[in-house]
N, C-alpha and C positions, 0 to 999 in steps of 0.2 A: 337472672339467680341471685337469689341472695350472699352475701359473704358470708355469713355466719355458715359452720358448717353444717354437716347434718346430723344429729342426735344417733349415734352408733349405738345400738343398744347389743349386750355380748351376753351370751348363754354358754353354759359350760357341754349340753349335751343335748338335742332333737335331733326329732327324725327329719325332717326337710325343714330349712329357712325361707324355700319358695311357698312351703306347703302351709307353713304358721300363717307369713303374710300376706297368705290368699285367703285364712280361716278368719282373719281379726274383722272385727266389726266395722261398716263404713263411717267413720268419723272424718269429723274436720271439712274442710270446702277443699277445693282443686287445689294444686300444686302441694300437699300437704305430702310431705317426704318421709318415709322410716325404713331404717336399714337394720339389717338382724344379721350378725357374725356369730356362729358358733363355732366352738373348739372343736366337737366332733359333730358329725351327722349319721344318723346311725339307718335311713334312708336317704341318702342322696340321692338325686337324678340326673342324668343328663339327656341330651337330645334323643329320640326315639327310644321313651323307656331305658335307655341303659344304666348302671348303678354306678356313682361316683360314688367310691373308697377315699379317706384322707386321713395322714395321720396328725394328733392335733398342732403340733411344736413344727410340722416341716412343711403345712400349708396354710392357705386363707380360705374358709367357704362362706358367703358371704349372700346375701341378697338386699334389693333396694324396691319398696314398692312406693307408687304414685298413683292417687285415682286424679282421672285426666278426664275433661271433655273434650273427647274426639272418639272420631268411629278409626273401628279396626284399619278400616282401609287407608288411613295417615299415618298408619305405624307399621308397614308391613318392613320398611326398611330399618327400623331401631336397634335390631340387635346386631347390623353391622357397626350403625352409628358406637353404639356403647362396646363394641370390641375396639374401635379405633381408642376410644378414649381410657381402656384399660391399660392397651399399647401403651400408650403415649404417657401415662403415670409409670407403668413400670421400665419402661425405655430411661427415664427420667433416674430411677434408683439403679439403673446400671446392668438392663436384661436387655438386649436384641434380640428382638423378635418379630414374629410373621404371623399374619391372620389368614385361616385355611375359610373360603365361605363356609357356610353360612356364619361359624360361632364359634370358633376353636383356635387357642392361640398355640404358636408353635415355633421353637428354635431350633439350629443347623444344627446338628453336633456331629462332628466325623462327615462332613456333606453330606449326612441322613438327617430328615425332618424328624423331630422328638414331640410330639405333645407334650404342652408342658399348661393348659388350662382348658378349661368350656364354659360356656356362655348358655344358660338357658331363659328365654325370657318367655313370659306368660300373661294371658289378657284374660281378664273375666268381667263379664256386662252387670254393670249395677245398677243399670235403668235411666232412663231420662238423660241416654247418650253419652252418658260416663261411662266409664273403664278403669280397672285396677289392674296397671299396668306392673309386674313384677319379674326383677330382671335377678339371677344369680347365678353365683359363678364360682368354680373352684381352679382354685391357684395351687400349682405343686411349686413352693417355694426353693426346698431343696434337695435330701435323695425323696425321689417319688415310690409311693407305694406302687401296689397295682394300680393303676388308675379306673381304666373303664373294663367294665367285661363286657364279652362278646356279646351281638345283638346277630338277628336272622340275615340285616342288609350287611354287617361288617363282622364278620368272624373272626377275625382277624387286626385289631386295631392297631393305629401304630402303636410305637412301643413309646413307654412316659419317660420326660426328660424332666429336668429341675430348673426353672429361672435362673438361680443362682450356684454358684459353686460351695462347697460347705464352708468355707473359710469366709464367707460373705455371712454367716450367721454373725458375728461379733457386732457388725454395722447396720443389719437388717433391724428396723426396729416395727414388727409387723403391727402393730397398734397404730404406731403412725403412717405405715401404709397401707391400712387397712380404713382408716380414716380417710386419706387420700383419694382411693380407688372409690370408697362410696361416694362422697363428693362429687368425684369424675361421673356418675354413674344416674347421679341427681339430676346435674347438669345437663346432661342429654337428655334426659327425661322430661325436664321442663321447657326444653329448648323446642325437641322436634316436632311435638305438632303444628307449629308453626312455620320449621323451618325447612323440614325435609332432613333430607340424608346430604343436604348440598355445602354445609356446612364443613361433616369428614369426608366427603367424597376424593378429594385429592390425596389425603392422609391414607385413605383405604387403597386407593390405587397403588401407592409408594409400599405398602407393608403388604400388599393381596401375594399370597404364597405359591394359588395355582396359575395367573396370568399367562398365557402363551405355552402352559406344560402339560402335556398327556395325562389325559382323566377319563375313569371309569364312573358311568351315571347308573345308579342304581335306581331302580322304578319301583314303586309301592307291590307290584304285580311280578315283582323277581326279575323282571327283565333288565340285562346290563347294557349297556354299551359305551366303547371310544368313542371320544372328543378332544375335543382342546378347548381349554378354558382361554376365555378373550375377556375377562374382566367382568365388571358389575354397570347395568344399568341406573335410572336415576331414580328409580326405584328400591335396587338392592337385589331385584331379579340377577342370576346366571347368565353371561353371553357364552354360549360354546358356538364352535363347529362343528356336524358333525363329520361322518366320514363320506357323506354325499357332499362335502362344501357348504350345506344350510346352515346360517346362521338363525338359533334360537335362543330365547330367553326363557330361564327354570326359573322356579321359587322352589324357596325350604320345606313347603309343604309336598310339592311334586318329588324330588328328589334327593338322595344324599350323593354325592361324590366321593372318591378317593385317586390319590394321585397312583398313577401307573407305576411300576417298578421301574 
């Protein structure tokens, strides 16, 4: 990746940064990276159609896009690598984080997990083997708003938390942080098609919120089952032990998971 920072375009209000970058015309060559930071999103989205709400001065809502010559099958673990990159930038800024498979950032507050951010990575075919990859994320920097609305598979979302205490406002430079986050995501996008999840696998294992813990697996047909999380495989699938002691690998397209109370 170039040492030149990604150009970060900033707008005051937009429906969705992911949607806007998906709408834009194809231009430039492979490895052309675009980043869009909105102070306010009116239709921000989370995974599985959930709605993300944010307050301008308390959050960062940002998307990064790159057109790549890579099959979708080569990008399956990309959201996990992006989660690691975001977590590492935020850790350097002073926030201790965990990642909940496949794409949520958490802090542990008073012994309980609180969601502080979410990632939505989408892929669109451009033809001739090329794909546009857009990864958007919403982060609660300070006192959080109502973050995620309920969904059919998750009627009681985890309580929202904040990355930083209110007194940290004076030291957190939102513009510098947004640029650092955009640069980190762009680097992952450019490296992932050839390197896969390997460079980020060890860090993911250290940051894994679910590993070894009891979870509930929710299936698209409405079924749910208890299991124990066992980390991830080399492609980013969730490894579980079911109640029969059988080991299985699940993809985020197949299931969603929650920690058991």
